[in-house]
All heavy atoms as TSV, in Angstrom:
chain	resi	resn	atom	element	x	y	z
A	1	MET	N	N	135.461	114.202	74.859
A	1	MET	CA	C	135.562	115.411	75.651
A	1	MET	C	C	134.371	115.549	76.611
A	1	MET	O	O	134.531	115.932	77.762
A	1	MET	CB	C	135.610	116.614	74.718
A	1	MET	CG	C	135.822	117.923	75.435
A	1	MET	SD	S	136.024	119.243	74.226
A	1	MET	CE	C	136.066	120.649	75.316
A	2	TYR	N	N	133.178	115.251	76.102
A	2	TYR	CA	C	131.978	115.383	76.925
A	2	TYR	C	C	131.495	114.047	77.487
A	2	TYR	O	O	130.369	113.949	77.949
A	2	TYR	CB	C	130.854	116.015	76.092
A	2	TYR	CG	C	131.183	117.423	75.639
A	2	TYR	CD1	C	131.499	117.683	74.314
A	2	TYR	CD2	C	131.182	118.474	76.552
A	2	TYR	CE1	C	131.796	118.972	73.898
A	2	TYR	CE2	C	131.486	119.759	76.157
A	2	TYR	CZ	C	131.797	120.007	74.823
A	2	TYR	OH	O	132.094	121.273	74.424
A	3	THR	N	N	132.343	113.036	77.430
A	3	THR	CA	C	131.913	111.706	77.867
A	3	THR	C	C	131.462	111.703	79.325
A	3	THR	O	O	130.452	111.102	79.661
A	3	THR	CB	C	133.067	110.705	77.687
A	3	THR	OG1	O	133.572	110.835	76.361
A	3	THR	CG2	C	132.606	109.290	77.895
A	4	GLY	N	N	132.180	112.393	80.179
A	4	GLY	CA	C	131.814	112.450	81.593
A	4	GLY	C	C	130.458	113.102	81.789
A	4	GLY	O	O	129.626	112.616	82.561
A	5	TRP	N	N	130.213	114.198	81.083
A	5	TRP	CA	C	128.933	114.894	81.202
A	5	TRP	C	C	127.791	114.032	80.707
A	5	TRP	O	O	126.737	113.948	81.340
A	5	TRP	CB	C	128.966	116.204	80.414
A	5	TRP	CG	C	129.684	117.291	81.164
A	5	TRP	CD1	C	130.938	117.743	80.909
A	5	TRP	CD2	C	129.205	118.035	82.285
A	5	TRP	NE1	N	131.257	118.730	81.818
A	5	TRP	CE2	C	130.213	118.933	82.660
A	5	TRP	CE3	C	128.000	118.016	83.002
A	5	TRP	CZ2	C	130.065	119.811	83.731
A	5	TRP	CZ3	C	127.854	118.894	84.067
A	5	TRP	CH2	C	128.876	119.780	84.419
A	6	ILE	N	N	127.997	113.375	79.568
A	6	ILE	CA	C	126.945	112.518	79.010
A	6	ILE	C	C	126.636	111.372	79.968
A	6	ILE	O	O	125.479	111.049	80.222
A	6	ILE	CB	C	127.369	111.993	77.621
A	6	ILE	CG1	C	127.438	113.162	76.635
A	6	ILE	CG2	C	126.397	110.936	77.122
A	6	ILE	CD1	C	128.040	112.801	75.299
A	7	GLY	N	N	127.660	110.773	80.541
A	7	GLY	CA	C	127.456	109.701	81.505
A	7	GLY	C	C	126.691	110.182	82.730
A	7	GLY	O	O	125.786	109.512	83.210
A	8	SER	N	N	127.050	111.361	83.214
A	8	SER	CA	C	126.361	111.914	84.380
A	8	SER	C	C	124.891	112.170	84.082
A	8	SER	O	O	124.015	111.866	84.898
A	8	SER	CB	C	127.028	113.230	84.798
A	8	SER	OG	O	128.391	113.023	85.058
A	9	VAL	N	N	124.610	112.718	82.913
A	9	VAL	CA	C	123.222	112.998	82.534
A	9	VAL	C	C	122.431	111.693	82.418
A	9	VAL	O	O	121.297	111.604	82.896
A	9	VAL	CB	C	123.179	113.783	81.210
A	9	VAL	CG1	C	121.760	113.848	80.659
A	9	VAL	CG2	C	123.713	115.193	81.423
A	10	LEU	N	N	123.029	110.673	81.816
A	10	LEU	CA	C	122.329	109.394	81.682
A	10	LEU	C	C	122.057	108.775	83.047
A	10	LEU	O	O	120.966	108.238	83.284
A	10	LEU	CB	C	123.167	108.435	80.824
A	10	LEU	CG	C	123.205	108.768	79.339
A	10	LEU	CD1	C	124.168	107.825	78.616
A	10	LEU	CD2	C	121.819	108.681	78.723
A	11	ILE	N	N	123.016	108.854	83.955
A	11	ILE	CA	C	122.817	108.310	85.300
A	11	ILE	C	C	121.717	109.075	86.023
A	11	ILE	O	O	120.852	108.483	86.665
A	11	ILE	CB	C	124.140	108.357	86.092
A	11	ILE	CG1	C	125.126	107.337	85.511
A	11	ILE	CG2	C	123.896	108.079	87.572
A	11	ILE	CD1	C	126.529	107.465	86.049
A	12	LEU	N	N	121.728	110.399	85.919
A	12	LEU	CA	C	120.690	111.199	86.558
A	12	LEU	C	C	119.315	110.864	85.988
A	12	LEU	O	O	118.344	110.733	86.732
A	12	LEU	CB	C	120.982	112.691	86.356
A	12	LEU	CG	C	122.004	113.269	87.325
A	12	LEU	CD1	C	122.361	114.703	86.918
A	12	LEU	CD2	C	121.474	113.260	88.740
A	13	MET	N	N	119.221	110.709	84.677
A	13	MET	CA	C	117.939	110.358	84.054
A	13	MET	C	C	117.465	108.994	84.552
A	13	MET	O	O	116.277	108.802	84.821
A	13	MET	CB	C	118.081	110.358	82.526
A	13	MET	CG	C	118.167	111.754	81.952
A	13	MET	SD	S	118.538	111.781	80.195
A	13	MET	CE	C	117.100	110.950	79.538
A	14	GLY	N	N	118.380	108.050	84.705
A	14	GLY	CA	C	118.015	106.738	85.221
A	14	GLY	C	C	117.520	106.810	86.650
A	14	GLY	O	O	116.525	106.174	87.000
A	15	LEU	N	N	118.197	107.600	87.480
A	15	LEU	CA	C	117.772	107.747	88.869
A	15	LEU	C	C	116.395	108.403	88.951
A	15	LEU	O	O	115.535	107.965	89.719
A	15	LEU	CB	C	118.794	108.596	89.634
A	15	LEU	CG	C	120.076	107.867	90.020
A	15	LEU	CD1	C	121.098	108.861	90.584
A	15	LEU	CD2	C	119.797	106.778	91.030
A	16	VAL	N	N	116.197	109.447	88.161
A	16	VAL	CA	C	114.900	110.149	88.180
A	16	VAL	C	C	113.791	109.208	87.742
A	16	VAL	O	O	112.728	109.156	88.362
A	16	VAL	CB	C	114.969	111.392	87.272
A	16	VAL	CG1	C	113.574	111.974	87.029
A	16	VAL	CG2	C	115.864	112.453	87.905
A	17	SER	N	N	114.011	108.440	86.672
A	17	SER	CA	C	112.977	107.523	86.209
A	17	SER	C	C	112.719	106.420	87.230
A	17	SER	O	O	111.576	106.006	87.427
A	17	SER	CB	C	113.374	106.907	84.860
A	17	SER	OG	O	114.550	106.143	85.004
A	18	ALA	N	N	113.757	105.959	87.926
A	18	ALA	CA	C	113.574	104.928	88.954
A	18	ALA	C	C	112.756	105.475	90.124
A	18	ALA	O	O	111.822	104.823	90.592
A	18	ALA	CB	C	114.938	104.439	89.445
A	19	VAL	N	N	113.084	106.674	90.580
A	19	VAL	CA	C	112.334	107.281	91.683
A	19	VAL	C	C	110.888	107.516	91.272
A	19	VAL	O	O	109.956	107.269	92.037
A	19	VAL	CB	C	113.009	108.606	92.109
A	19	VAL	CG1	C	112.115	109.393	93.069
A	19	VAL	CG2	C	114.356	108.315	92.760
A	20	TYR	N	N	110.692	107.968	90.035
A	20	TYR	CA	C	109.335	108.203	89.538
A	20	TYR	C	C	108.540	106.899	89.500
A	20	TYR	O	O	107.386	106.853	89.909
A	20	TYR	CB	C	109.406	108.823	88.143
A	20	TYR	CG	C	108.062	108.988	87.489
A	20	TYR	CD1	C	107.188	109.977	87.926
A	20	TYR	CD2	C	107.671	108.167	86.434
A	20	TYR	CE1	C	105.950	110.140	87.328
A	20	TYR	CE2	C	106.440	108.325	85.837
A	20	TYR	CZ	C	105.589	109.308	86.279
A	20	TYR	OH	O	104.369	109.462	85.694
A	21	ALA	N	N	109.165	105.833	89.038
A	21	ALA	CA	C	108.477	104.546	88.961
A	21	ALA	C	C	108.122	104.036	90.356
A	21	ALA	O	O	107.026	103.524	90.575
A	21	ALA	CB	C	109.358	103.536	88.229
A	22	ILE	N	N	109.033	104.176	91.307
A	22	ILE	CA	C	108.774	103.705	92.674
A	22	ILE	C	C	107.653	104.518	93.312
A	22	ILE	O	O	106.745	103.966	93.918
A	22	ILE	CB	C	110.067	103.791	93.510
A	22	ILE	CG1	C	111.067	102.747	93.008
A	22	ILE	CG2	C	109.770	103.564	94.985
A	22	ILE	CD1	C	112.457	102.914	93.590
A	23	SER	N	N	107.689	105.833	93.167
A	23	SER	CA	C	106.651	106.672	93.777
A	23	SER	C	C	105.296	106.390	93.129
A	23	SER	O	O	104.271	106.365	93.795
A	23	SER	CB	C	107.010	108.153	93.635
A	23	SER	OG	O	107.026	108.546	92.284
A	24	ARG	N	N	105.285	106.145	91.833
A	24	ARG	CA	C	104.046	105.839	91.133
A	24	ARG	C	C	103.494	104.492	91.616
A	24	ARG	O	O	102.297	104.323	91.803
A	24	ARG	CB	C	104.331	105.780	89.632
A	24	ARG	CG	C	103.123	105.925	88.782
A	24	ARG	CD	C	103.540	105.927	87.306
A	24	ARG	NE	N	102.415	105.467	86.528
A	24	ARG	CZ	C	101.675	106.262	85.761
A	24	ARG	NH1	N	101.988	107.525	85.656
A	24	ARG	NH2	N	100.655	105.797	85.095
A	25	LYS	N	N	104.382	103.533	91.838
A	25	LYS	CA	C	103.970	102.216	92.316
A	25	LYS	C	C	103.348	102.337	93.709
A	25	LYS	O	O	102.336	101.714	93.999
A	25	LYS	CB	C	105.189	101.296	92.341
A	25	LYS	CG	C	104.881	99.857	92.650
A	25	LYS	CD	C	106.145	99.019	92.537
A	25	LYS	CE	C	105.876	97.573	92.862
A	25	LYS	NZ	N	107.095	96.762	92.814
A	26	GLU	N	N	103.949	103.152	94.575
A	26	GLU	CA	C	103.410	103.339	95.925
A	26	GLU	C	C	102.046	104.004	95.881
A	26	GLU	O	O	101.159	103.683	96.655
A	26	GLU	CB	C	104.382	104.172	96.756
A	26	GLU	CG	C	105.641	103.403	97.124
A	26	GLU	CD	C	106.615	104.254	97.915
A	26	GLU	OE1	O	106.339	105.457	98.066
A	26	GLU	OE2	O	107.639	103.746	98.357
A	27	GLN	N	N	101.845	104.950	94.965
A	27	GLN	CA	C	100.558	105.629	94.845
A	27	GLN	C	C	99.473	104.640	94.434
A	27	GLN	O	O	98.379	104.679	94.980
A	27	GLN	CB	C	100.651	106.752	93.813
A	27	GLN	CG	C	101.411	107.965	94.345
A	27	GLN	CD	C	101.540	109.058	93.305
A	27	GLN	OE1	O	101.105	108.886	92.180
A	27	GLN	NE2	N	102.150	110.165	93.685
A	28	THR	N	N	99.785	103.737	93.510
A	28	THR	CA	C	98.765	102.766	93.086
A	28	THR	C	C	98.454	101.800	94.218
A	28	THR	O	O	97.310	101.417	94.394
A	28	THR	CB	C	99.254	101.994	91.839
A	28	THR	OG1	O	100.535	101.462	92.097
A	28	THR	CG2	C	99.315	102.880	90.621
A	29	VAL	N	N	99.442	101.459	95.026
A	29	VAL	CA	C	99.195	100.571	96.175
A	29	VAL	C	C	98.310	101.267	97.201
A	29	VAL	O	O	97.384	100.692	97.720
A	29	VAL	CB	C	100.549	100.147	96.809
A	29	VAL	CG1	C	100.309	99.465	98.149
A	29	VAL	CG2	C	101.305	99.216	95.872
A	30	GLN	N	N	98.571	102.554	97.462
A	30	GLN	CA	C	97.763	103.299	98.420
A	30	GLN	C	C	96.337	103.464	97.895
A	30	GLN	O	O	95.383	103.368	98.647
A	30	GLN	CB	C	98.399	104.682	98.659
A	30	GLN	CG	C	99.691	104.578	99.467
A	30	GLN	CD	C	100.360	105.941	99.619
A	30	GLN	OE1	O	99.917	106.916	99.027
A	30	GLN	NE2	N	101.423	105.996	100.387
A	31	ALA	N	N	96.188	103.704	96.588
A	31	ALA	CA	C	94.859	103.893	96.022
A	31	ALA	C	C	94.064	102.584	96.099
A	31	ALA	O	O	92.860	102.595	96.380
A	31	ALA	CB	C	94.976	104.362	94.577
A	32	ALA	N	N	94.728	101.460	95.875
A	32	ALA	CA	C	94.042	100.175	95.909
A	32	ALA	C	C	93.684	99.804	97.346
A	32	ALA	O	O	92.629	99.220	97.611
A	32	ALA	CB	C	94.927	99.102	95.278
A	33	GLY	N	N	94.571	100.134	98.296
A	33	GLY	CA	C	94.330	99.779	99.674
A	33	GLY	C	C	93.460	100.817	100.336
A	33	GLY	O	O	92.715	100.666	101.206
């Protein structure tokens, strides 16, 4: 019944963690440079 909602939440969590990782990576590059 809630399979669609659970899938959506998992996808959103994955996107948020990916964006967070990319932004964090850019910050370390800027700090080093």
